[in-house]
N, C-alpha and C positions, 0 to 999 in steps of 0.2 A: 392513542399516543404512540409514536414510533419508538423504536429501540428497546422495547420491553424485554425481548428475548435475544437481543443482539450481543455478540461478543466481538470485540475489535481484534482483527488479525493485523499485526504490524511487525516492523523490524527495521533494518537499515538497508541502504543501497547494497546490492550484491550479497545479502545474507541468505537469499534463497526463498523469499516470501512467495513468489509466483509458483515455484515448484511445490512448496508446502500447500498452497491453495489448491493446486491440481490434485495432490495426493489426498487431501482431506475431502475434496469433492468425490474422488473415487471411493472413499470410505463412507460416503453417505451423508456428509454434512452439506448444507446449502450455503452458498457464498454469494455475497454482493461484492463485485469488484470495482472499487472506487477508481482505480487506474483506468480501467476500460471505460468507465463513465466519463472521466476527465478527458481521455483521448477523443471520445466521441464529441463532447462539447467543444473541445478545442478545434476539431476539424469542421464543426458547424459554425465556427467563428472566424473563418478565414478573412472575411472583410475587415473585421476588427483588427486582426493581426497585421494585415497589410497597412491599415491606417496608422497603427501605433508603432510598428517595428520595421515595416518595409516589404516591398513585393518579393524580395529575394527569400523571404521566409515561408513562402507558399509555392509549392510545386505540384502541378497536376491536380489542383483543387484540394490539396491537403497541406497541413502545416508541416514544415520540415522541422521536426522536434529536435534532432541533434544540433542543428544550426541555431535554433532558437535557444536551446539549452546553454550553449556557450555564452550567449548574451546574459541570460537569466542568472547563471551561476557566478558571473564576474561583475554584475552590476546590481547592487541592492535595490536601487530605485526601479529598475526594469522588472526585477523580481516582484517587488511590492505591487507594481502596476498590474502585472499579469495576474497575480494571486487575487487582487481586489476585484478583478473582472471575473475570474473563473470560479473562485471558491463559493460564492453565494449560489451560483448555478449548480455546481457539483453537490453542495449540501442539499439543495432542494430535490435533486434527482435521487440522491441516496435516501432521503427521508421518505420519498414516495415509494421506493423499493422496499424500505424497511417496514412501512405500514402493511404492505402486502404479505411480507414474510411473517409478521407478527400474528397474522390470522391462523397460522398453523400451530400456534401456542407451543413452540419448541425452539431451542436455541439454534441460531444460525450465525454465520460469520460475516462481518463486513471488513473487507480488505482495505485498510486505510494506512497508506505509507506514513503520513505525518500526523498520526492520531495524537501522540503526546505533544508534538510541537504546536499544533493549532488549538488544542482543547476545544474543538468545535462541536464535538458529539457527546451527548449526555449518556455515555455507555460506561457502565460500572466495571465490567470485566474485560480482560484483554489477554491475548496470547502473543508472545513475542518470539519471532524466529531469530535465534541467536547464533552469531558466528564471531569468534574472536577477531579483534580489529586487524591483526596482521593478515589473517586469511581473507577477511573482507576486502582489504586493499588488493591483495593478490588476485582474487576472483574478479574484482571490478576491472582491473587493468587488462586481464586476459579476455574478459567478455567484451569490453568496449573499445579496447585498443588505445586508450588515452595514456599519456605518460604519468609518472608518479605525482607530479605537482598538480596537474588537472584532476587526477583521480582523488587526491586528498582534499582538494577544494570542494569537490562534489560531496564526498563522504562527510566532511566537516560542516557542510551546510545543514546537516540534520543533527538531531540530538545524539550524543554519544551512545553507542549500542549497549554499553554496560549500564548506563543510566536507565535506558529503556528496560533492560532485563530486571533491574531492581524494582521497577514500577509494575511489572506484569503480574497478572493473576496466575498464568501458566507460562512456561518456557518450552519451546521446541528447539532442541540443540541441533545445529547443522554444521558441526565442526569436523565431521568425518565424511564417510562416503554415502552413496545413495541408499544402500541397504540399511545403514544406521538411521538415516533420515526417515525411511519408510517405517521402521520400528517406532521411532519417536512420534510420528503422526498416528500410527495405530494405537499407541498408548494414550495419546491425547483424546482420540475418539472414544476409547473405552472409558476414560475418565468422565467425559461428557455424558455418556450413557449411564454411568454409575450415579453421577450427581443429579441428572435430569432423566428419570425414567420416561419412556415413551408415553405420550398421552393416550388415555383409553378412548377408543372410538365407539 
């Protein structure tokens, strides 16, 4: 049965989840990246994207995600259509990866951006990467170059970050600098080691 030792790693847009995933990996935790899986599956589905959204959304054999994102985040029907196609494939790939990780009999992370929104994964424990909303907006605008209106539309397409924090088993705070974030990640890894001693071999 998959997900026995899984911990969901989640957060909001521009809260620093990818950076946290990298830092936790460097500290020895194993991670399944749902975003990487979804990008791979989307790029394998260029024919479907062409048929349903148009040839302009495929460039050099890959899906133009920024352009497709503009449609998806402004059109609920298009968003639903894409998710109905992608999500079952993504879930199947994550489940397969989870079954492999469970053989180690030790906790691992599954990086799932929409973990709380979709409720698609029977994972009991979660860690949320938290950034206050004002900082989240500022970082997103700086990173992506969108104006405030478009940035807010994308951020508000997900569950409020404070609500995610209230549902989390653990919280990693990313409201300061990289040094602070590194300490937060190290503290989380130490907590996992304390709660789950390494299995005897």
